[in-house]
C-alpha positions as CSV (number, residue, x, y, z in Angstrom):
1,M,11.2,-13.3,25.5
2,S,13.2,-12.7,22.2
3,I,15.2,-10.0,21.4
4,T,16.2,-11.8,17.8
5,H,13.9,-12.0,14.7
6,P,13.8,-15.5,12.7
7,Q,13.5,-15.2,9.1
8,T,10.5,-13.7,7.8
9,Y,10.2,-14.6,4.6
10,P,10.9,-18.3,2.4
11,H,12.6,-16.6,-0.4
12,P,16.3,-15.7,0.4
13,D,16.2,-12.7,-2.2
14,Y,12.7,-11.6,-0.8
15,E,14.4,-11.9,3.0
16,A,17.1,-10.2,1.9
17,A,15.4,-7.0,0.8
18,H,13.4,-7.1,4.2
19,Q,16.7,-7.3,6.2
20,Q,18.4,-4.5,4.0
21,T,15.1,-2.5,4.8
22,Y,14.7,-2.9,8.4
23,E,18.5,-2.7,9.0
24,R,18.6,-5.4,11.9
25,A,21.0,-3.3,13.8
26,P,19.9,-0.2,13.5
27,R,22.0,3.1,13.3
28,H,19.8,4.4,15.8
29,P,19.3,1.8,18.6
30,I,15.8,1.2,19.9
31,T,15.7,2.7,22.8
32,P,14.4,3.9,25.5
33,I,11.7,2.0,25.0
34,P,8.2,3.5,25.8
35,L,5.8,2.1,28.5
36,P,2.2,1.9,26.6
37,P,0.3,5.5,28.2
38,G,-1.5,5.1,31.7
39,V,0.4,1.3,32.1
40,G,2.5,1.1,34.8
41,Q,6.0,-1.7,35.1
42,T,4.1,-4.3,37.0
43,D,0.7,-4.9,34.7
44,F,3.6,-4.3,31.9
45,D,5.2,-6.9,33.0
46,S,2.3,-9.2,33.6
47,A,0.9,-8.3,30.5
48,I,3.5,-9.5,28.8
49,S,4.4,-12.9,31.0
50,E,0.7,-14.0,29.4
51,F,1.6,-12.9,26.1
52,I,4.3,-15.8,26.6
53,S,2.4,-18.3,28.0
54,I,0.0,-17.6,24.8
55,A,2.0,-17.6,22.1
56,G,5.4,-18.8,23.4
57,E,8.9,-17.1,24.2
58,E,9.8,-17.4,20.4
59,S,6.8,-15.0,19.5
60,V,7.0,-12.5,21.9
61,F,9.3,-9.8,21.0
62,V,11.2,-7.0,23.2
63,K,14.3,-4.9,22.8
64,E,16.7,-5.1,19.8
65,G,13.9,-8.0,19.0
66,L,12.1,-4.7,17.5
67,S,14.0,-3.6,15.0
68,D,11.3,-5.0,12.2
69,Y,8.6,-3.2,14.0
70,I,9.6,0.8,13.5
71,D,9.6,2.7,10.5
72,P,12.3,1.8,8.4
73,Y,12.6,5.2,7.0
74,D,11.6,7.5,10.0
75,V,12.3,11.1,9.4
76,H,12.5,11.2,13.3
77,E,14.9,8.4,14.2
78,H,17.4,10.8,15.6
79,D,14.7,12.5,18.0
80,P,13.4,9.8,20.8
81,S,10.6,12.9,21.2
82,Q,9.1,12.6,18.2
83,R,9.6,8.9,16.8
84,K,7.4,5.8,17.1
85,L,8.3,2.8,18.8
86,P,6.6,-0.1,20.3
87,S,7.2,-1.4,23.6
88,A,7.2,-5.2,22.8
89,A,5.5,-7.1,19.9
90,V,3.5,-10.7,20.0
91,C,2.7,-12.6,17.0
92,P,-0.6,-14.9,17.0
93,D,-0.5,-18.1,15.3
94,S,-4.1,-18.8,15.1
95,T,-7.5,-17.1,16.1
96,D,-7.6,-18.9,19.3
97,Q,-4.1,-17.4,20.1
98,L,-5.3,-13.7,18.6
99,S,-8.2,-13.7,20.9
100,S,-6.6,-14.6,24.1
101,V,-3.8,-11.8,23.3
102,L,-6.8,-9.4,22.8
103,R,-8.5,-10.4,26.1
104,V,-4.8,-10.2,28.4
105,A,-4.6,-6.4,26.5
106,N,-8.2,-5.4,27.7
107,K,-7.3,-7.0,30.9
108,Y,-4.6,-4.4,31.3
109,K,-5.6,-2.0,29.3
110,I,-2.6,-2.6,26.7
111,P,-2.8,-0.6,23.5
112,L,-2.2,-2.6,20.3
113,W,-1.1,-2.0,17.2
114,H,-1.9,-4.5,14.4
115,F,-0.8,-4.7,10.9
116,S,-0.3,-8.2,8.6
117,R,2.9,-8.1,7.5
118,G,4.0,-4.5,8.1
119,K,5.2,-3.4,4.5
120,N,3.1,-0.5,4.5
121,L,6.8,1.7,3.6
122,G,6.6,4.9,3.3
123,Y,3.5,5.3,5.5
124,G,4.9,4.2,8.6
125,G,5.6,0.2,7.2
126,P,4.4,-1.1,11.1
127,A,5.4,1.5,13.9
128,P,2.5,2.0,16.1
129,R,0.6,5.8,15.9
130,V,0.9,5.4,20.0
131,N,3.8,5.1,21.5
132,G,4.5,2.3,23.7
133,S,2.0,0.2,22.1
134,V,2.4,-3.4,21.7
135,A,2.8,-4.7,17.6
136,L,0.2,-7.3,16.9
137,D,1.8,-9.2,13.7
138,L,-0.5,-11.0,12.3
139,H,2.1,-12.8,9.8
140,K,1.8,-16.5,11.1
141,L,-1.7,-16.4,10.2
142,D,-0.8,-17.5,6.7
143,K,-3.3,-20.0,5.5
144,I,-4.7,-20.0,2.0
145,I,-8.7,-21.3,2.9
146,E,-9.1,-21.9,-0.6
147,V,-8.5,-21.4,-4.5
148,N,-11.8,-21.7,-6.2
149,D,-11.1,-22.5,-9.9
150,E,-15.3,-22.4,-11.0
151,Y,-15.9,-18.9,-9.4
152,H,-12.3,-17.6,-9.4
153,Y,-12.1,-16.2,-5.7
154,A,-9.5,-17.3,-2.8
155,V,-10.5,-17.1,0.4
156,V,-7.0,-16.3,2.7
157,E,-5.6,-15.2,6.5
158,P,-3.6,-11.9,6.9
159,G,-0.3,-13.1,6.7
160,V,-0.7,-14.5,3.0
161,T,1.8,-12.9,0.9
162,F,1.3,-12.2,-3.1
163,I,4.0,-14.0,-4.0
164,Q,3.1,-16.8,-1.5
165,L,-0.8,-16.8,-3.2
166,Y,0.5,-16.6,-6.6
167,E,3.1,-19.8,-5.8
168,Y,-0.4,-21.8,-4.5
169,C,-2.1,-21.0,-7.8
170,V,1.3,-22.6,-9.9
171,E,1.4,-25.5,-7.5
172,H,-2.7,-26.1,-7.7
173,K,-2.7,-25.2,-11.5
174,K,-5.7,-23.3,-10.7
175,K,-6.8,-21.4,-13.7
176,V,-6.7,-17.9,-12.2
177,W,-4.4,-14.6,-12.4
178,P,-4.2,-13.2,-9.1
179,S,-3.7,-9.4,-8.9
180,T,-0.5,-8.1,-7.5
181,P,1.1,-4.9,-6.7
182,S,4.7,-3.8,-7.7
183,L,6.0,-5.5,-4.9
184,G,5.1,-9.1,-4.1
185,W,6.2,-9.1,-0.3
186,G,3.3,-7.5,0.9
187,S,0.4,-9.0,2.5
188,V,-2.9,-10.0,0.6
189,I,-5.3,-8.8,3.0
190,G,-3.1,-5.8,4.5
191,N,-3.0,-4.3,0.7
192,T,-6.6,-4.8,0.6
193,V,-7.9,-3.4,3.8
194,D,-5.5,-0.3,3.3
195,R,-8.0,0.0,-0.3
196,G,-4.1,-1.1,-2.0
197,M,-4.0,-1.7,-5.5
198,G,-2.7,-4.2,-8.4
199,F,-2.5,-3.6,-12.1
200,G,-5.1,-6.4,-14.1
201,M,-8.6,-6.7,-14.5
202,N,-9.4,-6.8,-10.6
203,Y,-6.8,-4.3,-9.8
204,A,-8.9,-2.1,-7.0
205,H,-8.6,-4.9,-4.6
206,H,-10.8,-3.3,-1.8
207,Q,-14.1,-3.5,-4.6
208,C,-13.5,-7.1,-5.2
209,V,-13.8,-8.3,-1.8
210,A,-17.4,-10.4,-0.6
211,G,-17.6,-11.6,2.7
212,I,-14.3,-11.3,5.8
213,E,-14.4,-12.8,9.2
214,V,-13.3,-10.4,11.8
215,M,-12.1,-10.3,15.1
216,L,-13.7,-7.5,17.3
217,P,-12.1,-6.1,20.0
218,D,-13.3,-8.1,22.6
219,G,-12.5,-11.0,20.9
220,D,-16.3,-11.8,19.5
221,V,-16.1,-13.0,15.9
222,V,-18.1,-11.6,12.4
223,R,-18.6,-12.6,9.3
224,T,-20.2,-10.5,6.8
225,G,-22.1,-10.5,3.7
226,Q,-23.5,-14.4,2.4
227,W,-20.8,-15.8,4.9
228,G,-22.8,-14.8,7.7
229,I,-25.2,-17.7,7.1
230,S,-23.2,-20.9,7.8
231,S,-24.1,-23.3,5.0
232,S,-24.5,-20.2,2.5
233,P,-23.5,-21.3,-1.2
234,S,-22.5,-17.3,-2.1
235,A,-20.9,-16.5,0.6
236,F,-17.5,-15.4,-1.2
237,L,-19.3,-15.1,-4.6
238,S,-21.9,-12.0,-3.3
239,K,-21.4,-8.8,-1.9
240,F,-25.1,-9.0,-1.5
241,T,-26.3,-8.7,2.5
242,F,-29.9,-8.3,4.5
243,G,-29.3,-5.2,6.2
244,P,-26.1,-3.1,6.7
245,S,-23.3,-3.8,4.7
246,L,-20.5,-4.2,7.0
247,E,-17.1,-4.6,5.3
248,G,-16.1,-0.9,4.5
249,L,-16.1,-0.8,8.5
250,F,-13.1,-2.7,8.7
251,F,-10.9,-1.1,5.8
252,Q,-8.3,1.2,7.5
253,S,-10.1,0.6,10.2
254,N,-9.1,-0.2,14.2
255,L,-12.8,-1.5,15.0
256,G,-11.9,-5.6,13.9
257,V,-8.6,-7.5,13.2
258,V,-9.5,-9.0,9.6
259,T,-9.0,-12.6,10.2
260,K,-10.1,-14.4,6.9
261,M,-11.2,-12.4,3.4
262,S,-12.2,-13.6,-0.4
263,L,-11.1,-12.1,-2.8
264,W,-12.5,-12.0,-6.4
265,L,-9.6,-13.3,-9.1
266,T,-9.2,-13.4,-12.5
267,P,-10.0,-16.2,-14.7
268,Q,-7.2,-17.0,-16.9
269,P,-7.3,-15.6,-20.1
270,Q,-7.1,-17.1,-23.6
271,A,-5.0,-13.8,-24.7
272,Y,-3.4,-10.8,-22.9
273,M,-2.2,-7.9,-24.8
274,C,0.7,-5.6,-23.1
275,C,-0.2,-2.3,-24.2
276,S,1.8,1.2,-23.6
277,F,0.9,4.7,-25.6
278,S,3.5,7.7,-24.6
279,M,3.6,11.3,-25.1
280,P,6.7,13.3,-25.6
281,L,5.6,16.6,-23.5
282,F,5.5,17.6,-19.9
283,T,2.1,19.2,-20.7
284,D,1.2,16.3,-23.4
285,L,-0.5,14.8,-19.5
286,E,-4.2,17.1,-20.3
287,V,-4.7,15.1,-23.5
288,M,-3.8,11.7,-22.4
289,V,-5.7,12.3,-18.9
290,D,-9.3,13.0,-20.8
291,A,-8.2,10.1,-23.4
292,F,-8.0,7.2,-21.2
293,G,-10.4,8.6,-18.5
294,E,-13.5,8.8,-21.5
295,M,-12.4,4.7,-22.3
296,K,-12.1,3.9,-18.8
297,R,-15.9,5.4,-18.0
298,N,-17.2,3.8,-21.2
299,G,-15.6,0.3,-20.9
300,T,-13.3,0.3,-23.7
301,V,-10.4,0.1,-21.1
302,Q,-11.6,-2.3,-18.0
303,S,-8.2,-2.8,-16.3
304,C,-6.4,-0.4,-14.6
305,V,-4.4,2.4,-16.4
306,W,-1.1,3.4,-14.3
307,F,0.3,6.7,-15.8
308,T,4.2,7.1,-15.2
309,S,6.7,10.0,-15.7
310,L,10.1,9.9,-17.3
311,I,11.6,10.4,-14.2
312,E,10.4,7.1,-12.6
313,T,11.6,5.3,-15.4
314,L,15.1,6.6,-15.3
315,C,14.9,5.7,-11.3
316,I,14.4,2.0,-12.3
317,M,17.4,2.1,-15.1
318,G,19.8,3.9,-12.8
319,R,20.3,6.8,-10.1
320,R,20.4,10.1,-10.3
321,E,24.6,10.5,-10.2
322,D,24.0,8.4,-13.7
323,Y,21.9,11.2,-15.2
324,W,22.8,14.5,-13.8
325,T,26.7,15.4,-11.4
326,G,25.3,18.9,-10.9
327,E,23.6,20.2,-7.6
328,G,20.2,19.5,-6.8
329,P,17.1,17.7,-8.7
330,V,18.1,17.0,-12.5
331,P,16.9,20.1,-14.5
332,D,13.8,20.4,-17.2
333,W,16.5,21.5,-19.6
334,R,18.7,17.5,-18.8
335,L,15.8,16.2,-18.8
336,E,14.0,16.9,-22.2
337,E,18.0,15.8,-23.4
338,L,17.8,12.4,-21.5
339,R,14.4,11.6,-23.0
340,Q,15.7,12.5,-26.7
341,E,18.2,10.5,-25.8
342,T,16.5,7.5,-24.9
343,G,13.7,7.5,-26.9
344,F,11.2,7.7,-23.9
345,G,8.0,9.6,-23.5
346,H,7.9,11.8,-20.8
347,W,4.8,10.6,-19.8
348,Y,3.8,7.0,-20.0
349,A,0.4,5.0,-19.9
350,R,0.2,1.1,-19.2
351,W,-2.5,-1.3,-19.5
352,G,-3.3,-4.6,-20.1
353,L,-6.5,-6.5,-22.4
354,Y,-7.6,-10.0,-21.2
355,G,-10.1,-12.2,-22.3
356,P,-10.5,-13.9,-26.1
357,K,-8.2,-13.3,-28.4
358,R,-10.7,-11.7,-31.1
359,I,-12.3,-9.5,-28.3
360,V,-8.4,-8.2,-27.1
361,E,-7.6,-7.4,-30.8
362,A,-11.2,-5.3,-31.4
363,Q,-10.6,-3.6,-28.0
364,F,-6.8,-2.7,-29.3
365,E,-7.9,-1.3,-32.8
366,E,-11.0,0.9,-30.8
367,I,-8.4,2.1,-28.5
368,K,-5.7,3.0,-31.6
369,S,-8.6,4.8,-33.4
370,V,-9.7,6.7,-30.3
371,L,-6.0,8.1,-29.4
372,A,-5.3,8.6,-33.1
373,R,-8.1,11.0,-32.7
374,R,-7.5,12.8,-29.5
375,A,-3.7,12.1,-29.2
376,P,-2.3,12.1,-32.4
377,T,1.3,13.0,-31.9
378,G,1.3,10.0,-29.0
379,T,3.0,6.5,-29.6
380,I,1.3,3.3,-28.4
381,A,2.3,0.0,-28.6
382,G,1.0,-3.7,-28.0
383,N,2.1,-7.1,-28.0
384,L,-0.6,-10.1,-27.8
385,Y,0.1,-13.3,-26.3
386,A,-2.6,-15.9,-26.9
387,H,-3.1,-19.6,-26.2
388,P,-3.4,-21.4,-29.6
389,G,-7.1,-23.0,-29.0
390,E,-10.0,-20.6,-28.3
391,D,-10.8,-22.9,-25.2
392,G,-7.0,-23.0,-24.0
393,R,-5.8,-20.9,-21.3
394,L,-2.7,-18.9,-21.6
395,D,0.4,-20.0,-18.8
396,A,1.7,-16.4,-17.6
397,T,5.2,-17.5,-17.0
398,T,5.1,-17.2,-21.4
399,V,4.8,-13.8,-21.2
400,P,8.1,-12.2,-20.6
401,D,8.9,-9.7,-17.8
402,Q,9.0,-7.1,-19.9
403,D,5.2,-7.0,-20.7
404,G,4.4,-9.3,-17.7
405,Q,4.6,-9.4,-14.2
406,M,2.8,-7.8,-12.4
407,F,0.1,-7.1,-15.5
408,V,-0.3,-11.1,-15.5
409,G,-0.1,-11.4,-11.5
410,I,3.2,-12.4,-11.0
411,P,4.6,-11.1,-8.1
412,S,8.4,-9.8,-7.7
413,L,10.1,-7.4,-6.2
414,W,10.9,-5.3,-10.0
415,S,10.5,-1.9,-8.1
416,L,12.4,-1.4,-5.4
417,P,15.4,-0.2,-6.9
418,L,13.7,2.7,-7.5
419,I,14.5,4.5,-4.0
420,N,18.1,4.4,-4.6
421,W,17.9,7.0,-7.1
422,P,19.5,9.5,-4.4
423,I,22.3,7.7,-2.8
424,S,25.8,8.1,-4.5
425,K,27.3,4.7,-5.3
426,E,30.4,6.3,-3.2
427,K,28.4,6.5,-0.5
428,K,28.8,3.3,1.3
429,D,26.7,3.8,4.2
430,G,23.7,5.6,2.3
431,K,20.5,3.8,3.3
432,A,17.4,4.6,0.5
433,A,14.0,6.0,2.3
434,H,11.0,7.0,0.2
435,G,7.6,8.7,1.3
436,D,4.4,9.4,-0.7
437,Y,2.1,12.3,-0.8
438,A,-1.1,10.3,-2.3
439,P,-3.9,12.5,-3.2
440,V,-7.6,11.6,-4.8
441,I,-8.5,13.7,-7.8
442,P,-10.3,13.3,-10.4
443,S,-9.9,12.4,-13.8
444,N,-9.7,15.9,-15.4
445,G,-6.9,16.3,-17.6
446,K,-6.8,20.1,-16.4
447,L,-7.4,19.3,-12.8
448,L,-4.1,16.1,-12.8
449,M,-1.9,19.3,-15.0
450,E,-2.5,21.3,-12.4
451,W,-1.4,19.3,-9.8
452,M,2.0,18.3,-11.3
453,E,2.3,22.2,-12.2
454,V,1.8,22.9,-8.2
455,S,3.9,19.8,-6.8
456,K,6.8,20.1,-9.2
457,P,8.3,23.5,-7.5
458,I,7.5,22.0,-4.2
459,C,9.9,18.5,-5.0
460,E,12.4,20.8,-6.7
461,A,12.6,23.6,-3.7
462,N,13.1,20.5,-1.1
463,G,15.7,19.0,-3.4
464,V,13.8,16.4,-5.3
465,E,12.3,15.8,-9.1
466,L,8.6,15.6,-9.4
467,M,8.4,12.0,-9.7
468,A,4.5,11.3,-10.1
469,D,2.7,8.0,-11.5
470,F,-1.1,7.3,-10.4
471,F,-3.6,4.6,-10.8
472,M,-6.7,5.8,-12.9
473,H,-10.0,4.8,-11.7
474,E,-13.1,5.1,-13.7
475,R,-14.0,8.7,-12.2
476,H,-11.3,9.1,-10.1
477,V,-7.2,8.7,-9.7
478,V,-5.1,7.6,-6.9
479,L,-1.8,9.8,-7.6
480,M,1.4,9.3,-5.6
481,N,4.5,11.8,-5.3
482,M,6.8,9.8,-4.1
483,F,10.2,11.4,-2.8
484,T,13.6,9.2,-1.8
485,W,16.0,10.3,-0.2
486,D,19.4,9.0,2.0
487,Q,18.2,8.6,5.5
488,T,21.5,8.8,6.9
489,D,21.8,12.4,6.0
490,K,19.5,14.9,8.6
491,T,19.4,17.7,6.1
492,Q,17.5,15.5,3.9
493,K,14.8,14.4,6.3
494,E,13.9,17.8,7.2
495,K,13.3,18.6,3.7
496,M,11.2,15.5,3.7
497,E,8.9,16.9,6.2
498,R,8.6,20.1,4.4
499,L,7.8,18.6,0.9
500,Y,5.0,16.7,2.5
501,Y,3.5,19.7,4.5
502,G,4.0,21.5,1.4
503,L,2.1,19.3,-0.8
504,Y,-0.5,19.0,2.3
505,E,-1.2,23.3,1.7
506,E,-1.9,22.5,-1.9
507,A,-4.1,19.8,-1.4
508,K,-5.9,21.3,1.2
509,K,-6.8,24.4,-0.6
510,R,-8.3,22.1,-3.2
511,G,-10.5,19.8,-1.3
512,Y,-8.0,16.7,-2.2
513,G,-8.4,13.9,0.3
514,M,-5.4,11.0,1.0
515,Y,-5.9,8.1,0.0
516,R,-3.5,6.4,2.7
517,G,-1.5,8.4,5.7
518,H,1.9,8.2,7.4
519,V,1.5,7.0,10.9
520,N,2.6,10.8,11.9
521,H,0.0,12.4,9.5
522,M,-3.1,10.6,10.2
523,D,-5.0,13.1,12.4
524,L,-4.2,15.7,10.3
525,I,-5.4,13.7,7.3
526,A,-8.1,12.5,9.0
527,H,-9.0,16.5,10.0
528,L,-9.8,17.2,6.4
529,N,-13.5,15.6,6.8
530,D,-14.4,18.6,8.2
531,F,-18.3,18.7,6.8
532,N,-20.5,19.5,9.6
533,N,-18.1,19.5,12.6
534,H,-16.3,16.5,11.5
535,A,-19.7,14.2,11.7
536,Y,-17.9,11.5,9.8
537,N,-14.9,11.0,12.4
538,R,-17.5,11.7,15.2
539,F,-19.9,9.1,14.1
540,V,-16.9,6.6,13.8
541,E,-15.8,7.0,17.1
542,K,-19.1,6.6,18.6
543,I,-18.7,2.8,17.1
544,K,-15.1,2.7,18.5
545,D,-16.4,3.7,22.2
546,A,-19.3,1.1,22.1
547,I,-17.1,-1.9,20.7
548,D,-13.8,-1.1,21.8
549,P,-14.6,0.8,25.7
550,N,-11.0,0.1,26.8
551,G,-9.7,1.9,23.3
552,I,-6.6,-1.5,22.9
553,L,-7.0,-1.8,19.1
554,G,-5.1,0.6,17.0
555,P,-5.5,4.0,18.8
556,G,-5.3,6.7,16.7
557,K,-5.2,5.1,13.6
558,Q,-6.9,6.9,10.5
559,G,-7.4,9.5,13.0
560,I,-10.1,7.5,14.9
561,W,-9.5,7.6,18.8
562,P,-10.8,5.8,21.6
563,K,-12.3,8.4,24.2
564,R,-9.4,7.2,26.4
565,F,-7.0,8.3,24.4
566,R,-8.3,11.1,22.6
567,H,-6.0,13.7,24.0
568,L,-3.6,12.2,22.0
569,R,-5.0,13.2,19.1
570,E,-3.4,16.3,17.0
571,T,-4.7,18.8,15.1
572,Q,-2.4,21.4,14.9
573,E,-0.7,21.8,11.0
574,K,2.9,22.1,11.4
575,R,4.4,25.6,10.0
576,F,7.6,26.2,8.4
577,D,9.4,29.4,8.2
């Protein structure tokens, strides 16, 4: 068994960011280590010995070696009774090893908490829902099986990161632009099965999936869609299947481990235009949402439209103390001063246009015309980059960073500094942390403006600004109420919990479900599925009990509990005086 963790990333900047986030010597030591519920010490020790025989001493972690398997932003890290901790971790490097790990877990009834890279930060990271679970870390399954130039798709294992896929495409001169989120250190599969998003044409990653390979809790392997036919040439080209579609059962799921996935990529275009539109007033959001929402639905804008606020723009550039030295969050009057000083808008919409140069130019002219009529006080900008030949393909690296990066499929860590917003530069021992409340809201200007007006005072009452951005789909938006704090400040951590529950209460009143949920709140969010006495949850749990009778895989994930652990469900909503 190992108590030291090896290097996780081959890129020095990524590894440095990882170590800074996870603190290899955490302020709150990882003790006492809990045993899995219902598992005695003898059986646990036997299971660990068998995990070692499967994966090797260097791939099984205990004690201090578990520093990479906690929530680095845990608001309960100071309270052992509430902190989420694993009992051990195992890192298989093949599907054969994975199958053997599942066999041992079933033998001793050891609950496993599986993840690809553990970068679900703000939602618990790699920390387990059930204390004492064994972390099942899949980052060593990191093969890129195929990147296809003709049909523009990739097939990858769970350990493949966005930066790894991008570098593979560059090295092998593939004529594709992979979609990437704002941070390139995460797993392609991990992001996709959690319904994560990027920024280009194929930004809704989970909607770009054809066949997947899944290992069920008993070690059986299933391939979905056309990939279920061994010789099918359409395995990664079609979502159609003969019978029920299974892919969705394994998104945000504890029904199986996705071991391979095909993902459609964007063909390398002849031309790309970086586009932005800003408006000066807080209340301008309503007209912006309605104008862009209509263009998304009628196909004028086909890529992601990403909306950001003035506060987020300032966060990337500096820290709160650079703009405001008074108590509490930056007040509205100071924000207006900053807006006028910088020339920024209060709201920004950013998107890309991709394809033949003439079509991109025509699209932009139509968008300009629509916005001139619908939002005349706004400012639009578009910078065009194109290969000179009509049959040429634009090299993404020729696009300057300020106009390209994630919009042209180039991963980076560009957004990581924004979590430093509340940390004073003079406080050398401060530790930045962040969380999100992420409701799904109709793409309607009045409803989005209402949410901002409701959530803003809740944020400010708990010492933070309204730091909101959202990803616009055709008919809904996924909104991120982001909040950042100093992890070393117990009072700030308590306020963040109050903030979360305050936003939850307002979302519940409006029937807004969540895009993701923190491990501490999964039951709370799942409880919103109230139709017919929570029929959705009851149906999925029937499947869970059938295919995972020992309840070993991800118990409690997304509020889905196996019978053996159902007594651990938390349904009571927290109240604050």
